[in-house]
N, C-alpha and C positions, 0 to 999 in steps of 0.2 A: 250492236256491233255490225260493221259493214261485212255482209256475207261474201261479197265479191273480193274484198281485201283478204279475208280469211282464206278463201279458196286459192287466191294467188300466192299467198305466203306458203301455204301447204304444198302447192305445186312446186314452188321454187325449192323448198326444203327437200322434197322427194327427189328432185332433179339433182341436187347437190349430193344427197346421200347415195344415190345410185352411182354417180360418177366416182365418188370416194370409194365405194365398194369395188367397182371395176378396177380402179387404179391400184388398190391394195391387193386384189386377187389376181390381177393381170388377165386371166381368161375365165369367163363366166358364161352361164346360160341364163335365159330369162327365168327359168324355174328356180335356179339358185338364188337369184335376186329376190324373187317373189317370196320364197320361203324364209330366207335369212333376214329380210327387211320387213317382212309382214305387209307386203303390198299386193294389190290385185294385179292379175295378169294384164288387163287393159292399161293400167297405169304404167306398168313396167314397159310394155310394148311402145306406148306413146313417148316415154322419156328416151328409150333407146333410139327411136326414130329421130328425135330431135338432136341428140348427141351425134348420131351418125351423119346427119345432114350438115352438122357443124364441123365434121371431119375430126372430131375429138376421139371417137371410137370407130372401129370397123368390124364387120362381120366376116369371119373366115372359118370355113369348115364347120364341123359339128363336135359337140362334146361327146366323149366316149360314153356308150350306154350298154347296159347288160341286156337290153331287150326293148322292144317297142320303138316308137318313133324317135329318131335322133334329134336332140335339141341343137339349135344354132349356137355357135360359139362367138361371143363378143370379146374384143380385145381392145385395151387402151392403146391409142396411137401415140406411142412414146417418141416417135420421130416427127410428130406434128410440129414441134418447135425444137430448136437446138440452141444451146448456149456455149459461148467460147470463153476459155480461160487462158490468160497470158501471164507467165511469171517472168520477171526480169531480175537477173542476178548479175553479179560483177563480171562473171566470165562467160555467161550464156543466157539464152532465153528459151522458154518452153511454151508450146501452144497445145491446147487440148480442146476437144469438142465433146460435149456431153448431151445425152438425150434427157427426156423429162423424168427419168428415174435416176439421173446423175450417173448413168453408166457411160464409160468412155467409148466414144465412137472412133476417135483418131487422136494420136499423140505424136508430136514431133519436137525434137530438141535441136537447137542451133548453137554451135560454139562461136560466140561473137561477143567480145567484151563490151560492157556498158560504157557509154559516154553520153553526157548531157548535151547532145548536138543534133542539129537538123539531120545530118547524115544517118545518125543512129536511128532516129525515129522514122525516117524514110525507109530504112532497111527493115526494121521490125514490122512496121505497118504493111509494107509490101508482102512480107512473109505471111502476115495474118490474112490479108486479102487473097493471096494465092491458096492458103490453107482452106479458107471458106469456099473458094471456087472448086476445090477438089472434093468437097462433100456432095453427096447425092441429095441435094435440096436446093431450094431457091433462096435467094438472099432475104426475101420477105419472111422466111421462117427462122431467121437468126434473131434471137431475143436480144443479144447484146454481147459485149466483151468485158469481162471482169479482169482487172489487171492487178496482180499481186506483186508487192515489192517490200523491201525492208525499209520502212519509213513510217512516220506518223502522218495520218491522212485527215483532211478536214472532215467535218461532220457530214457534209453533203457528198463526199467521195470525189470531189473535183480538183483537189490540190494536195500536193505533198508539202506539209507545213514543217516537217523536219526530216531531212533525208541525207544524213551525214555519211552513212555507209556507202551509198551510191553517188554522193555529192549532187543531189538533185532537189534540194530544198527550193520550193517555189514552182516546181514543175506542175503544169495544169493539164487537165484532161483534154483540152482543146488540141494538144499535140497529136492525140490519137483520133478524136472524133472528126477532125478535119481531114484525116487521111483514110480512115476506115469507113466513115459515113454510117455508123451504127451507134446506138447508145453504148457508152463506155463509162466505167467507174473504177476508181482506185480502191484497193483493199490492202490493209496492213497484213503482212504475211501471217502473223499469229491469228488474226481474225479469219483468214482463209482456212487455216488448219482447224480452227474451232468450228467453222461451218461444216467441214468434212466430218468431224467427230460427231457433231449433233445430227447430221444426216444419217450416219451409220448407227448411231446410238440415240434414238429419239427419246428414250427414257431418262437420259442424262438430265438432271435437274440443275444442280449447282456444282461447279467444278472450277479448279484453278488449273490452267493449261500451260505447261512448259513446252515451248517449241525450240528444241535444242538442236541447233545447226552450228555452222561456223561461228555465228553470233547467236545469242539467245534472245528470244522474244516471248512475251507472255500475253495471256488472255484470261479474262474472267467470265464464266458463264453463270448467269443468274436466271432462275425460272425457265431454263431451257433456251435462253437467248444469249447471244454475245453481248456483254455489257459495255456500251460505248462510253457512257459518262459525258464529260465535257469535250471541248474542242481538241485537247491534247490526248484524248482517249484515256480510258481507265485500263488497268491491268498492265501498265508498262513497268512491271516490277523488276525487269532486268536492270534498271538503273537505281534501284534501292541500294543503299550502302550496306555491304555485307562485312567488309573488313575496313575499318577507318584507316585512311592514309595507305591503303593497300595498292595493289597493282593498278596501273593506269587503264582507263577505259576510253574508247573512241569518242565518247560524249564529252570528254574533258575532265571528268571527275576521276577520283581514285577509289578503288575498293568496291566497285559495283558488282552486283550479282553476275552480270555478264562477264566480268573479268575473271571469275572463278568457276562458273558453271557452263560456259559455252564450250564448243569443241576446240576453238582456238586456245582456250585455257587448258584443255586436257592434252592436246596433241602438240608435239614439237614441230617446228617448221619442216615441211616436206613429208611428214609422217601421215600415213593413211589410217583411217578408222578401221578398215578391214585388217590391216597388219597388226594394229594395236590389239584388237580383240583376239586375233590368232595367238599372239604371244600371251595375252591374259589367260586364255583358256588352256594354254600349255604351261601355266604356272610360272611364268617368267617373274622372278621376285621383284625386279626393279619396276616392271609394269604394274604388278600387283600393288606395290607401295604407292605408285602414282595414282592408280585407280581408287584406292582407299581414301587418299587425301582429297581427290575430286569428289567422291561420294560424301565425305564429311562436310564439305562446304555446301554441296547440294542439299544435304539433309538439314542443315541450319536454315537455308533459304526456304525450304519446304515447310519446316516447323514454324518459322516466323509467319508465313502466309497462312498456314493452317490454324494458327492461334487467332488470327484476325477473321478468317472466314472458314468455319468448320464445314468442309466439303471434301469430295474426292480431289486428289491431285493427279492429273493425267500427264504422263510423259510422252511427248510426241517429237516430231522432227527426225533428222537423220539418225540420231543416236538410238532412237527407240527400236529400230529394226534389229539392233544387235543385242538388246537387253533380254535377259532370261528372267524367269520367276525368281531364281536364286539371287540375281542382282537386285531385284525389287525388294526381296525379303531383307537383304543386307542394308539397303537404303532405309527401309521401314524401321529396322532395329536401331540404326544410327539416329533417325529422327526421334525415336522413342527415348533414346538415351539423353538427347539434348533438350528435350521438352520440359517445360516447367510443370505441365499437367499431362504426363505420359498416359497414353491409351494404347491398348492392344488392337484397336480397330485397324483393319487393313484398308487404309484409304488411298494408298499410292497404286496407280494403275498404269498399264502400258496402253498407248493410244491404239484405237482400232484402225486408224488411217495411215499405218506406217508405210505402205507401198504405193499410196495414191499420189499422182502429180499434184502439187500444191495449187496449180491453176484451177483444178476442179472446185476447190473451195471458193475461189474468186468468181466462178461461174454460177455456183449454186444459188446465190441471191436472185438471179434472173429467173431461174426455174421456180423458186419458191414464190416469187411475186406473180408469175404467170399462173401458177396453180391456184394461188389464193384468189386471184381475180376470176379464174375460170369457175371456181366452186362458189 
C-alpha cells in the first residue's frame, strides 16, 4: 500500500471531519475537537490553521472556562458565502438572502404583477442587483440565485417547460443570467418547499409533500432527497384525477386534485384565509360544512398517495400555518375511514417550514453544493 496515499487520505478525512464538527457545533475549542474526534492536538491545530487561512472559519475570543488557561474559540464563517432566493408570483415577487446555515439575512417583498415581458425581467433583475448591493459582502461571495415559480422545470433547471399559471412556458434562465450575471437556476415551487423541509428536518427519509397555496403543488421525498424523476418531474400529483368529470382545472382537465384541495377550491372569491379560519374557530356552521367537505377530498387524495407510497404526508404551504393538531386528527380520521387498509398510524404532519419565505428553498441548493464541495 502507498504510505503517502494513505497519509493524504487520512489528512483529508480529518480536515473534513473537523470542519463538519465546527459547522454543526458553531463555536468550538481545539480541546473539544481533540476530545470528541479523538485527534491529537497538533493535528487539530494544523487543520484549524488551514481552514482559517481559507477564511472558512475564524477565531474570536475564548471559550468560557471554570479555571486555568482559556481556550481559543473557533467559529464557522457562515457569512463567507451567501445565496439568493427569488420567488415570482402572479401579483408580487420576493427576494431573500441566506447564509451558509440557511438563516435569513435579508428579505424584501415587491408588489408587482408578473408578465412574461422584457420590462418585467428588467425590473425584477434590477431589484435583485440592488438587493445584492445592499448586503455587506462582495459580489464574489454570492453563490447564485435560485428562482422559485409555479411551473414545471427542465431537469437542468434552465427552462420552464410548463408554466400555465404564470403563462411563461418556454421561459429560459438566460433572461436572468444575462441581467444578474451570476449563476441562476429555476426551481418548481414544491421542490423549494421540500428543500426547506429537508433542511429543517434532516431525519426526514420518505415523504409526500402537499404545498397548499392558491394552487396546489406536490413533491415526493425519497431517501432524504427531492425525487425529480423524468423531464416533467415526479410528484406532480396535483393533476391526478380525484373526481372524474369534476370541477375544471387550469391544466385543461376536470376533477384534478388541485380543483378540490387548493385554497382556490376552499375559498370563495375575495375571501381571505384568515377570515375563513376565524369563522371556523368560532363554529360558523356554513364554514364548518365547507371545511369538512374540503377535508374529505383532501383525505381521499392523501389516502390514494399513501396507498402507493407508505410514508409520512407533510402539509405545507399557506394553509399549514392555520392548521391545528385537531385539524390534522380530523383529517387523519377521514383518511382512515376511506382507506381500503386502514391504519391508526399517525402519518399526517404539519410542515416545519410554515413561516419561511419560499425563496429560501430555491437558494438552499447553492448552499448544499458549496458545503459538499468544501467538505
